[in-house]
DSSP file (Angstrom, degrees, kcal/mol; ACC not computed):
  #  RESIDUE AA STRUCTURE BP1 BP2  ACC     N-H-->O    O-->H-N    N-H-->O    O-->H-N    TCO  KAPPA ALPHA  PHI   PSI    X-CA   Y-CA   Z-CA
    1    1 A M     >        0   0    0      0, 0.0     4,-2.2     0, 0.0     5,-0.2   0.000 360.0 360.0 360.0 -47.9    4.1  -17.1   -3.9
    2    2 A I  H  >  +     0   0    0      1,-0.2     4,-3.2     2,-0.2     5,-0.2   0.922 360.0  54.4 -62.7 -42.4    2.7  -13.6   -3.2
    3    3 A N  H  > S+     0   0    0      1,-0.2     4,-1.7     2,-0.2    -1,-0.2   0.908 109.2  47.8 -58.5 -42.4    1.8  -14.7    0.4
    4    4 A E  H  > S+     0   0    0      2,-0.2     4,-0.6     1,-0.2    -1,-0.2   0.919 114.0  47.3 -63.1 -43.3    5.4  -15.8    1.0
    5    5 A T  H >< S+     0   0    0     -4,-2.2     3,-1.1     1,-0.2    -2,-0.2   0.913 111.0  50.9 -65.1 -43.2    6.7  -12.5   -0.4
    6    6 A L  H >< S+     0   0    0     -4,-3.2     3,-1.0     1,-0.3    -1,-0.2   0.815  99.8  64.1 -66.3 -29.7    4.2  -10.5    1.6
    7    7 A S  H 3< S+     0   0    0     -4,-1.7    -1,-0.3     1,-0.3    -2,-0.2   0.762 113.8  34.2 -65.9 -21.3    5.2  -12.2    4.8
    8    8 A H  T << S+     0   0    0     -3,-1.1    -1,-0.3    -4,-0.6    -2,-0.2   0.274  92.9 129.4-111.4   7.9    8.7  -10.7    4.4
    9    9 A A    <   -     0   0    0     -3,-1.0     2,-0.8    -4,-0.2    -3,-0.1  -0.276  58.9-130.4 -66.7 148.5    7.6   -7.4    2.8
   10   10 A R        -     0   0    0     18,-0.2    18,-0.3     2,-0.0     2,-0.3  -0.876  27.5-153.8 -99.5 103.6    8.8   -4.2    4.2
   11   11 A W        -     0   0    0     -2,-0.8     2,-0.4    16,-0.1    16,-0.2  -0.577   4.5-156.2 -82.5 138.5    5.7   -2.1    4.7
   12   12 A R  E     -A   26   0A   0     14,-2.8    14,-2.5    -2,-0.3     2,-0.3  -0.957  12.2-133.5-116.9 133.1    5.9    1.7    4.6
   13   13 A K  E     -A   25   0A   0     -2,-0.4    12,-0.2    12,-0.2     4,-0.1  -0.610  31.5-100.3 -85.3 143.1    3.4    4.0    6.3
   14   14 A S    >   -     0   0    0     10,-2.4     3,-1.0    -2,-0.3    -1,-0.1  -0.281  18.4-135.0 -58.5 141.7    2.0    6.9    4.4
   15   15 A S  T 3  S+     0   0    0      1,-0.3    -1,-0.1    -3,-0.1    -2,-0.0   0.620 104.7  65.1 -73.0 -11.9    3.5   10.3    5.2
   16   16 A K  T 3  S+     0   0    0     51,-0.2    -1,-0.3     8,-0.1    -2,-0.1   0.008  75.3 153.4 -97.3  26.4    0.0   11.6    5.4
   17   17 A S    <   -     0   0    0     -3,-1.0     6,-0.2     1,-0.1    -4,-0.0  -0.231  40.9-126.9 -58.8 143.8   -0.9    9.5    8.4
   18   18 A Q    >   -     0   0    0      4,-1.2     3,-1.9     1,-0.1    -1,-0.1  -0.634  15.3-119.8 -91.5 150.8   -3.7   10.8   10.6
   19   19 A P  T 3  S+     0   0    0      0, 0.0    -1,-0.1     0, 0.0    -2,-0.1   0.777 112.5  62.0 -59.9 -26.6   -3.3   11.2   14.4
   20   20 A N  T 3  S-     0   0    0      2,-0.1     3,-0.1     1,-0.1    -3,-0.0   0.412 122.7-103.7 -81.9   4.1   -6.2    8.8   15.0
   21   21 A G  S <  S+     0   0    0     -3,-1.9     2,-1.1     1,-0.2    19,-0.1   0.483  74.2 143.1  90.1   2.5   -4.2    6.0   13.2
   22   22 A S        +     0   0    0     17,-0.1    -4,-1.2    16,-0.1     2,-0.3  -0.656  31.3 117.8 -79.3 101.4   -6.1    6.1   10.0
   23   23 A C        -     0   0    0     -2,-1.1    16,-2.0    -6,-0.2    17,-0.4  -0.981  54.4-121.6-157.0 166.2   -3.5    5.5    7.4
   24   24 A V  E     - B   0  38A   0     -2,-0.3   -10,-2.4    14,-0.2     2,-0.4  -0.780  15.7-149.6-111.2 157.8   -2.4    3.1    4.7
   25   25 A E  E     -AB  13  37A   0     12,-2.4    12,-2.1    -2,-0.3     2,-0.3  -0.957  10.5-155.5-124.8 147.1    0.8    1.2    4.3
   26   26 A L  E     +AB  12  36A   0    -14,-2.5   -14,-2.8    -2,-0.4     2,-0.3  -0.912  12.3 177.0-122.3 148.1    2.4    0.2    1.0
   27   27 A A  E     + B   0  35A   0      8,-1.9     8,-2.9    -2,-0.3     2,-0.3  -0.982   7.9 168.6-142.9 150.0    4.8   -2.6    0.0
   28   28 A T  E     - B   0  34A   0     -2,-0.3   -18,-0.2   -18,-0.3     6,-0.2  -0.990  41.6-136.7-155.6 155.2    6.2   -3.6   -3.4
   29   29 A D        -     0   0    0      4,-1.6     5,-0.1    -2,-0.3    -1,-0.1   0.468  53.3-121.1 -90.1  -2.4    8.8   -5.8   -4.9
   30   30 A G  S    S+     0   0    0      3,-0.6     4,-0.1     1,-0.1    -2,-0.0   0.204  95.8  39.9  88.8 -16.0    9.7   -2.8   -7.2
   31   31 A T  S    S+     0   0    0      2,-0.2    21,-0.1    21,-0.0    -1,-0.1   0.648 120.2  19.7-132.8 -33.2    9.0   -4.5  -10.5
   32   32 A T  S    S+     0   0    0      1,-0.3    19,-1.7    19,-0.1     2,-0.3   0.833 112.0  15.6-114.2 -49.5    6.0   -6.7  -10.5
   33   33 A W  E     - C   0  50A   0     17,-0.3    -4,-1.6    18,-0.1    -3,-0.6  -0.877  46.7-162.7-134.3 159.8    3.5   -6.1   -7.7
   34   34 A G  E     -BC  28  49A   0     15,-2.9    15,-3.0    -2,-0.3     2,-0.4  -0.966  11.0-157.6-136.7 154.3    2.4   -3.6   -5.1
   35   35 A A  E     -BC  27  48A   0     -8,-2.9    -8,-1.9    -2,-0.3     2,-0.4  -0.986   3.5-163.1-136.3 145.3    0.2   -4.0   -2.1
   36   36 A I  E     +BC  26  47A   0     11,-2.1    11,-2.8    -2,-0.4     2,-0.3  -0.979  16.0 170.6-125.5 138.2   -1.9   -1.7    0.1
   37   37 A R  E     -B   25   0A   0    -12,-2.1   -12,-2.4    -2,-0.4     2,-0.5  -0.969  39.0-103.8-143.8 162.2   -3.2   -2.4    3.6
   38   38 A D  E >   -B   24   0A   0      3,-0.3     3,-1.8    -2,-0.3     6,-0.3  -0.755  26.3-143.4 -83.5 123.7   -4.8   -0.6    6.5
   39   39 A S  T 3  S+     0   0    0    -16,-2.0    -1,-0.1    -2,-0.5   -15,-0.1   0.741 100.0  59.9 -64.4 -21.8   -2.2    0.0    9.2
   40   40 A K  T 3  S+     0   0    0    -17,-0.4    -1,-0.3     1,-0.3     3,-0.1   0.669 113.0  38.7 -77.4 -15.4   -4.9   -0.7   11.9
   41   41 A H    X   +     0   0    0     -3,-1.8     3,-2.1     1,-0.1    -3,-0.3  -0.518  66.6 160.9-131.3  64.6   -5.4   -4.2   10.4
   42   42 A P  T 3  S+     0   0    0      0, 0.0    -1,-0.1     0, 0.0    -3,-0.1   0.705  78.0  51.7 -63.9 -19.0   -1.9   -5.4    9.4
   43   43 A N  T 3  S+     0   0    0     -3,-0.1    -2,-0.0     2,-0.1    -3,-0.0   0.399  91.6 101.9 -96.2   3.1   -3.0   -9.0    9.4
   44   44 A G  S <  S-     0   0    0     -3,-2.1    -3,-0.0    -6,-0.3     0, 0.0  -0.158  90.3 -77.8 -75.1 177.6   -6.0   -8.3    7.1
   45   45 A V        -     0   0    0     -8,-0.0    -1,-0.1     1,-0.0     2,-0.1  -0.678  49.2-142.7 -81.2 121.2   -6.0   -9.0    3.4
   46   46 A P        -     0   0    0      0, 0.0     2,-0.6     0, 0.0    -9,-0.2  -0.413  18.6-109.9 -78.9 159.8   -4.1   -6.4    1.5
   47   47 A V  E     -C   36   0A   0    -11,-2.8   -11,-2.1    -2,-0.1     2,-0.4  -0.817  35.0-153.2 -87.0 123.0   -5.1   -5.1   -1.9
   48   48 A L  E     +C   35   0A   0     -2,-0.6   -13,-0.2   -13,-0.2   -15,-0.0  -0.839  19.9 169.6-102.4 136.1   -2.6   -6.5   -4.5
   49   49 A L  E     -C   34   0A   0    -15,-3.0   -15,-2.9    -2,-0.4     2,-0.1  -0.969  43.3 -95.6-139.0 151.9   -2.0   -4.6   -7.7
   50   50 A P  E >>  -C   33   0A   0      0, 0.0     4,-2.0     0, 0.0     3,-0.9  -0.476  46.6-114.7 -60.2 144.9    0.4   -4.7  -10.6
   51   51 A V  H 3> S+     0   0    0    -19,-1.7     4,-2.2     1,-0.3     5,-0.1   0.826 115.8  55.4 -58.5 -33.7    3.2   -2.2   -9.8
   52   52 A N  H 3> S+     0   0    0    -20,-0.3     4,-1.9     2,-0.2    -1,-0.3   0.861 107.6  49.7 -68.5 -33.0    2.2    0.1  -12.7
   53   53 A A  H <> S+     0   0    0     -3,-0.9     4,-2.4     2,-0.2    -2,-0.2   0.887 110.1  50.6 -69.7 -39.0   -1.4    0.2  -11.4
   54   54 A L  H  X S+     0   0    0     -4,-2.0     4,-2.4     2,-0.2    -2,-0.2   0.910 109.6  50.8 -63.7 -41.8   -0.1    1.2   -8.0
   55   55 A T  H  X S+     0   0    0     -4,-2.2     4,-2.1     2,-0.2    -2,-0.2   0.917 110.6  48.9 -61.3 -44.3    2.1    3.9   -9.4
   56   56 A T  H  X S+     0   0    0     -4,-1.9     4,-2.3     1,-0.2     5,-0.2   0.909 110.7  51.1 -62.1 -42.8   -0.9    5.3  -11.4
   57   57 A L  H  X S+     0   0    0     -4,-2.4     4,-2.5     1,-0.2    -2,-0.2   0.923 110.3  48.5 -60.3 -45.6   -3.1    5.2   -8.2
   58   58 A I  H  < S+     0   0    0     -4,-2.4    -1,-0.2     1,-0.2    -2,-0.2   0.882 115.5  44.1 -64.0 -39.1   -0.5    7.1   -6.2
   59   59 A R  H  < S+     0   0    0     -4,-2.1     4,-0.4    -5,-0.2    -1,-0.2   0.821 118.6  43.0 -75.2 -31.1   -0.1    9.7   -8.9
   60   60 A T  H >X S+     0   0    0     -4,-2.3     4,-1.0    -5,-0.2     3,-0.8   0.815  95.1  76.2 -86.1 -32.8   -3.8   10.1   -9.5
   61   61 A A  G ><>S+     0   0    0     -4,-2.5     5,-2.6     1,-0.3     3,-1.0   0.867  93.3  50.9 -51.7 -47.3   -5.1   10.2   -6.0
   62   62 A P  G >45S+     0   0    0      0, 0.0     3,-1.2     0, 0.0    -1,-0.3   0.855 106.0  56.4 -62.2 -31.9   -4.1   13.8   -5.1
   63   63 A K  G <45S+     0   0    0     -3,-0.8    -2,-0.2    -4,-0.4    -3,-0.1   0.752 107.4  49.9 -68.7 -22.7   -5.8   15.0   -8.3
   64   64 A L  G <<5S-     0   0    0     -4,-1.0    -1,-0.3    -3,-1.0    -3,-0.1   0.360 125.1-102.9 -94.8   3.5   -9.0   13.4   -7.1
   65   65 A G  T < 5S+     0   0    0     -3,-1.2     2,-0.5     1,-0.3    -2,-0.1   0.607  81.1 131.2  85.5  12.4   -8.7   15.1   -3.7
   66   66 A V      <       0   0    0     -5,-2.6    -1,-0.3    -6,-0.2    -2,-0.2  -0.866 360.0 360.0-100.1 127.5   -7.4   11.9   -1.9
   67   67 A E              0   0    0     -2,-0.5   -51,-0.2    -3,-0.1    -1,-0.1   0.388 360.0 360.0-114.2 360.0   -4.4   12.3    0.2
C-alpha cells in the first residue's frame, strides 16, 4: 500500500538545498505517514515515518543545528 502511494507521491525539495545537489525531499499523505529521501537517489529506499514523527523531526532539527 505504501509503495503504491509513494509511486504517486508529490515530493518537495528542501528550501535549504545545497548547490552541490545535497538535499532531502519530503512527501506525505498529510494524515498518516511521511517519507524522506535523498534527491540524488530518487529511486532509493525512502525513510518512512508516522506523520507526527516527521513533524517532530522537522521542528527539532534546527534546534540541533541541522538545516
